[in-house]
N, C-alpha and C positions, 0 to 999 in steps of 0.2 A: 600546227595543233587546231586553230580555229576550225580549218575546213575538215579535221576528223571529228570535231566535237558535233559538227552542225550535222555529218554524216550520221552520227551514232544518237545525234535526235529523231530525227528522220524515222530510223529503224522504232523505235520506240512510240512515233506516231501511227504506225503501220501495221503495229502488231497487235493481234486477235481482233483482225476484221477482214472481212471475206474483200470486201473493196480496196482500191488502191486511194490513199488519201493526200488524192491531186492538189486539194486545196491548201493544207499544213505546208505543204513542200514551195507550194507556188510563194507561200508567205516569207521564206527567208528564201528565195530566190536561187531554189535547185536545178540544176540541169536535169538530172535524171531522177531515178526512187529505185532502192529497195526495199521490194514488200517481203516479209518474212509468213510464214504461218499457213493457214488454210485461205486459197481464193476463187472467186468465182469467175477469173479470167475473162472481165468485162472489160474490152478496151478505153483506153485513155483517151482523153482529150487532147494533150500536148504532149506532155511529157514522156522519156523511153523509161518503161518498166523493167527491174531483173527481178525475176521471182526466185525466192528460195523457199522450196515447201517442207524441206525437213525431210528424216526417214523414218519414218515407222517401221517395223521390224515386221516382217510379211512371211511367215512358214509357208514357204511354195508348195510342198508335199502336202502340207496340210490341205491346203486350199484346192491342189489337185484332185486330192480326196475326195472332197466336197465337191468340186465338179461332178466327176464322175458317179456319184450320189446321184446329184438333182438331175444328170442327163445321159444316162445310162445304153440312149442312142448316140452311138460315135459320128452319125450323117446329120448330127441335130446342127441349125444354123444359130449360131451364139454370138453377141456380140459383150464382150469382156469391157466394163467401166470399171475407174476405181477411183476413189479420192488421192488428188495430188500427193499425199505424204507415202502412197504407196508406190507409185509410177516409179520409183527406181528399183524395184523389184521385176516388175510385168516381162521385162526380157525373158529373165528365170522361167518363170512361168509360162510365157510360152513355148519357149524349147521344151517345155516336156508336155504340152497338150498341143501342139501344133502338130507331131507324128501321129496322133493318136486321134484327132479332132481336124479333119482337112477343111472345114470348113466356117472354123470359129476364126473370129477377128476380133484383135485388139485395137482397143482405142488408143490413141497418140493423143498427148497435151498440143496444144496448139494455139499460144498465149499470142503469138508474132501475128497471125494474120487475121485471127477472127473475123474471116467472112460469114462467119453463121448463117448458113443457108440450110435449112430443114427439108429443101428440096435437092434430089441427089442430081448432080452434073456429073454425068459418065461414072456412076458410083458412090462419086463421094460425097462425105456427110461431112458436116462442119459445122457444129453446136454446141453451144454453153464451154467452147474453148476446148473441147474435142473434135477430133478427126479420124474415118476411119471410112472404109472401102468396101460397100457390100453388093453382092449380085443381084444387079438389075432384073431379071428376069426372074427372081425371086423374089423380091420386094422389100422392105424395109419391117411392113408391121406384119410378116412372117417369119420374122426373125424372134426368138430370144433375149434378155437382159440379165447377163448374170454381173452386180456389181460388187467390187472391193472395198469396203467401209463399214462405218456404223450407220445405224438408222437417224436421219435429221433431215435439215432442210432441202440439201443436195439430192440426194434418193428421192424424196418426194415430189423435187422437180422434174426429173426425171420421168417418174413414173406418170405423172400427170400430162407431160408434154408428148411421150411416148405413149400412151394408154392403150394402144393397140396391140402393144407386143407383154407380153409376160413376164416377170421379173420374178428374178431369186438373189440373192445375198451371200457374203461370204463374210463375218466379221471376224477380222484379225486378231482381235481383244481377246475375245472369247474361244477363236477356233471352231465355231460355231456357224451352218451354212441352214437356210433353211426359203423355203417359197414365199415370196412375200404376199403376206394375208393381207394388206392396204384393201379395201373396197376402194376401188379406184370409183366405182360407178357410184359410191355413195358419195364421195368427196366431191365426183360432178355435179353432184344432185345439190349439195349443199352451196356450192359454188353457182349454180344457175338461180339458187332461190336468192342469191345476193344480187343476182342482174338482174330480179325481177324487184328487188326493192330498190336496183337504181333507177329504173323506169317510173318507178312512184316518185322518188327524190323530185324537189325542186331544188334544192341549193347544196353544191357538191361543194366539197371543199377537196382541192387537189394539193397532196401530201409532199414533198418534196424530200425521199429520202437518199440521194444521192445529190453530190456535188461533181462529182467526179467522173461517173459514166458516159461515153461519149453520145454525144444527141440528146442528154438529156433536156439541155433546152428546146430543141424544137420538137418533142415530145410534149412538154410543158404547153407549147402553143398549139400543137397539133390538137391536145387535149382539151383546150380551152373555146380554139373553132365547132368543135364537137359539142361539145354540151351548149355553144351560146345556138347552135344552128337545132337542136333538141329543142328549146325554147327554157332550157334551165338557167342557171347563174351558178358561176364557178368564181370560187375564192381561193387564189394560191396561198399556203402556208408552209413556211419554214421553220418547224418545233425542233430540228436536231432529229434525235432519235425517236420515234413515237411511240408513248405510252398512253394507257388507256387517262392517267390522272392530266396528259395536256390536252389531249384533244376532248377531253369533256368540258373544257372554256368554251368550247365553239359551240353550243347548245344549237344556235339558228342551222347550222350545217346537218342537212337529213342522209348525208353518205359520203364516205372519204374515199377519192381514187389513191393509191400510193405509188407514186414514180420509183422505184429503185431496182436494184439490179436482180434477174432470174431468181434467185436463192432468197432472196428478202421480198419477194415480191409477195410471196405466197402466205403473209402472215396471219396468226390463227387472232381474230376479232371479237371471240367470243366474252372475254372480257370487258370491251369496249363499249360505250354508252352508243356507238353509232360504228356498223359495220365499216371494213376496208375493203376494197376491190381494186383488182388489176385494172393498168389500162386497157387491155382485153376487154374484159367483162364491161367496164362501160361502154367503150365501142359497140360490144353486143346490145348495150340497153339503148344508146341513142341511135347508132346508125342504123335506118331501116334497110339499108342493102345488105347489111353484113346478116349473116344467117350462121347456127351453127350445124360445124359439118365434121364432127368429131376429135376435131386435132384442137389442142391446146396450146396457146401461146403465152409465154411466161417473159420473154424477151422485147421490150417496148418496141425496140427498134426496127422489129420484124413488121410493125402497125404503118411508121412513115413512109410518105411518099416514096416510090422507087424500089419499096422491100417486098419481100417476099408475099407477105399478107397482108400489104395494104388494100382497101376497098375504097372507093370513090363514094363520099357523100353524097346520096342526088340531088340533082338541083332543085326539084320541085317534092316536097315531101307530102304526105298524106296526114292532115291534122283532125282528120276524124278521129272521133273518141273513142277508148276500147276499156276494157275491164280489167282491171286490176287481180291479177289472183292472187293476192296476198288479202287483201280489205272487202273485195268484192264489191268496190265503189267505181263509177265509172271515171273514165280517167281521161283526160284531155288537154289537150296545149292550149293554152289563152294565145292568141297573136299579139295581145295588148304586151305581153313579157317580153317580145323580142322586138327589140330596140334596133332601128333603122341602121345603125352605125355599128360597124365591128368592135368587138370587144376590146378593151384596152385602148380605143382611139383617144380617149381623154377630152371628149365632148362634154360641156356643161350641163347641167340641166337648168331651166331658166322656168320658173313657172310663178304664179300668185303664192297657191298653199305645197310650199314646197316639201312639205312632211307627208300632206296626204299622196302627193305627186310620188315621191320616194320608196311608200307604202304598195303604191301600185305597180311601180315594175322592180321592184326590190323584195323578195321575202324575205332576208335577213331585217330588212329596214321595219318591215313588218311585223317581224317577231319582237324586234325591239319595240315597238309601239305597243305590242301586247304586253310586256312588262309591268309591274308595277313599279320598280324602280330603273328608271335609265341612267342614272350617274349623277356628276353634280352640273346642275346646270349657269352658265354666266351670266342670264339677264344682263346683257350691255344696255345700257345705258336705260335700265329699269331701277336702279338700288343709289339712292341719293349720297351724293359726294360727302366727306366728312372729313373734319383735318383729323389727323392722325394726336392723340393725348396721351399723357405718360399712365402707364398700366400699374399694376401692382407689383412690388419687389419684394425677394426675400423668394424663401423655400416655401414647399407646398404646406408644409408643417406649422409654420410659422412667418404671414406675411406681417410686414413693418405697420399698415394700418390694421392689424387687427389686435384686439384688446388682452392684453397680458393676463395669466390666470384663467 
């Protein structure tokens, strides 16, 4: 009975979240996890996972009709993607479309391997928990994407990552299809504006948005080093699920970078006091060797050393001043802001004027110095020591030493 109760409890913890709750499973000593509901299919660090996606109803005949309306050319090269809840009906749809469309490709769920390579090897592409084979001579950028599912973060992630491919979709709940009208270029311009905000920032807050995705600790260390070498200050924040109220407590932070799974990394930060960016956008802002190529990376694991999108930080960086495209002011990196030691080295700062030195090397300390109220001051050794005395007795409405009437 004890094992059954623990098993059910883990199911409840993992429900309504695309990421597997591996931390909660470790708290009860679990050896495996059963994840119910939608999933981003990001690989876990330690425990094996069994995904139960559920089975939403899909009208295959209606989907085929919409597909034929959107793609009248039967020689069209199309990749069919779907939400995990409709994957059970993909074989039925494939049996209807493949005899008519010889170049259509159906993506398979690939939650076990998770090689996540956006560069095809022998025509095989594995990314975002999907796996499909394309014609190498035709090229991925010349394929169209047909998405089965409702509008949401997953579709947005796909459209930004494969932004050179036109997208269309079919919503099984409404039975309607459409060519996606999301202005990808406008969305990219918004993201590149945030990159410019990151270039102007002096204090960067690294928000930990996942504790279960593989290599999240490695990317935290990678981001700290990148921020450090760019002459900025980094502060790591673990606040659970980020929201405007939580992050508004850190007024000294100029911009936040969110470490999360690909589906949740593109968080709309219009309601936040400071914007949130992705690790890829931070690298564009801080790493002078990384340039915009048109490809957008939402999976932070691709940025790590040895991964397909890793770019080495140059040994010698040019610290010549530049002009901010937002403020129009001169932007420069002060070498005095870059300490000789690596971040998190634990080296203590010894100086005569501690407060002044901290303000020089830490923008956060400088921000605290400019505040009119800085919190309670202990004033150790400055307050006269007094003996404890008996205080007033009674309740506030009638203390014993107060006269009656």
